[in-house]
N, C-alpha and C positions, 0 to 999 in steps of 0.2 A: 597290509592289514585288511581283512575283509569283515564287513558287518552285514548281517542279514536284517532286512527290514521287511515288514509286511505292508503291502499297499493294495488298494482295491483296483479294479480294472480301469476305472476312470483316471485314477492317479497314475497308473502305469502308462496309459495312453498319453496322458499329459507329459510325463517325463520323456517318453519316446519322441513325441512330436516337438516339444519345445526345448528340451535340453540336450538330448543325445544326437539328434539329426544335425543341429547347428555346429556341433563340435566334431561331427563325422566319426563318432565312435563306431568301430566295426563290429563289436560284440559286447554283450553283457552276460553276466552269469545270473541265472534265476534259480530259485529253489522251489520245487513243486512237490506236493505230496503224491503218493502212489496213485490215488484215485484221479487226481488231475492229470497226471502223466498218461494214464490209461484212456481217459476221456479225450484228451488232445490227440493222442496217437490214433484212436478210432476215427475221430473227425478228420484228421489228416489223411488217413488211408481212404476214407470215403471220398474226400475231395480229390485225391490223386486219381481215383478211378474215373471220376466224371470230368475233371478239368486239367489233368496232368499230362495229357498226351496230344500230339498233333495228328494230322490225318494219316501219317505213316506209322503211327503207334510208337513214335519216339518221344522221349520226355521233352516237353516244352519248358519255357522258363519257369512257370508256376510249378510244373512237375518236378523240376530239379530242386526247387526250394522245398517243396513238400517232402521229397525223398530224403533230402539231407536232414530235415527236421525229424522225420520218422526214424531214421537211423540213430539219431541222438536220443530219441525217446525209448529205444530198445536196449540201451546200455544197462 
């Protein structure tokens, strides 16, 4: 059974830091409106360009995370 709840960013950060990390939950499902998806995707694309590659232009650790996130936001 799934329930959608609306939390603010401070509440989300608190949940992630205090509840999910200690139980080592590997993923959570979040619901975003289209505008939020577009904003996050644009920010992730910009961050990928500036921080996502090593000196050989291969994806670094942050780049791999960003690319995965971007792929999910294009669905």
